[in-house]
C-alpha positions, 0 to 999 in steps of 0.5 A, a space after each residue: 269279850 269286849 263288851 265292856 271295855 274299860 278306858 283311864 285316861 288322864 286327857 293328856 296328850 298320850 292318852 288322847 292318842 290312846 283314846 284313838 284305838 277305843 274308836 278302832 275296836 269292832 263289836 264293843 258293847 260299852 266303853 266306861 271312861 274313867 278319870 282318877 283325880 291322884 288324891 296323893 297330889 292334890 287337896 279336897 279344894 283342888 279335887 273339886 276344880 279338877 272334877 269340874 274339868 275332867 266333866 267337861 273333858 270325858 263330855 268330848 270323848 263322850 261325843 266322840 264315841 257317840 258319833 260311833 255309835 257305841 254306848 259310853 258312860 263317864 266315871 270320876 274317881 278320887 284315890 290312887 290311879 292303879 287301885 282306883 282303876 281296879 276297883 271300878 272295873 270290877 264294880 262295872 264287870 269290865 271284860 277288858 281294861 284298855 291301856 296305852 305303852 309308850 315307845 320303846 326306850 334306848 333299851 328295848 324296854 317298853 315304858 309302860 308307866 307306873 300306873 299301867 304296870 300297876 294295874 297289869 300286876 293288880 287286876 284280875 281282869 284281862 287287860 289290853 296294852 296299846 302301842 304308840 310310837 313317835 313321829 315326826 310331822 312338819 317339825 313336830 313330834 306327835 304320837 301314831 297308834 299301832 292299834 290299826 287292825 288290831 284283831 287283823 293276825 292274833 299271836 297266842 303264846 301257849 304253854 298247855 296250862 290251865 291258865 293258857 287254855 282259859 286265856 284261849 277261851 276268852 280269845 276265842 270270844 274275839 271271833 265274834 269281833 271279826 278275828 279269824 287269823 291266829 298264829 299258836 306259839 308254844 316255846 320250849 324253855 326246858 331241857 338240859 340236853 338236845 336229845 331232851 329238847 328234842 322230845 319236848 318239841 315233839 310232844 309239844 307239837 302234838 298237843 299244838 295240832 290239837 289246839 289247832 284242829 280244833 280252832 279250824 272247827 271253829 273257822 279260824 285260819 290257824 298257823 302253829 310254831 314251835 321253837 326253842 329258847 326263852 319264852 318272852 324273847 321268842 314270842 316278841 320276835 315270831 311277832 315280828 317275823 309274823 307280822 302279828 297285829 296282837 299278842 295275846 297270852 295268858 297272865 300266869 303259866 305253869 308253876 305260879 301260884 293264885 296270888 301272882 297275878 302276872 308272870 315273869 314271860 307276860 310282863 317280860 312280853 308286855 315291856 319287850 313288845 312293839 306292838 298291842 299286847 292282851 294279858 287274858 286272865 
């Protein structure tokens, strides 16, 4: 599912650090670099100057990717960044949009940034949200990527809904990119009594075993976990405990209507997790 990766950049230090994650992806078919000049901030004369600068910066990034033998092309758009990114992803038939999320705040919420957050809510395509953390080197504060060996150990959270089944279908395609280990997780977040929660857990374990058997048949190494609690909190906690390299889940689950492109669990995980998150659609 990495045939066409759209990577939006504003050429900031942060964006340049996220770009390093693009180079780490295995089996990418093509990378489309996108720079959006915000029409709300600049006049037409400024747009011309910024376009010239953008071409030069994009050329540098293209050269870097060409050294890795990955086909690459660049696009410059003018408009509202989130809208143009979503539109561009549709135009090029992107497999995934790769964006960044800054480190955890004091309230353990990830500073997604308005553009990443808006794209996550607006796009009908998968979005891979990478992570960077601040470190100090030689008295200087720098961004460090948290995307090494991205496909090493994938934690996939499912609620057995149709969107989750579609998400798993997409995730299976990463086998061709070298992924081979998966942790299957289901969180029982219903049940008014312990007895009811226990029955739901037992049913989930049986259903998860069926999914596990199918993945084993496809050559995956699989571990299954059923737990009880608040879905987003349990997912991020288990990702830490299992040292997952990537959290993957469907954008929407049971009970959500089509016009809601991202559910509360997916959004909460994207904001709370301290590792990359892949939201599948």
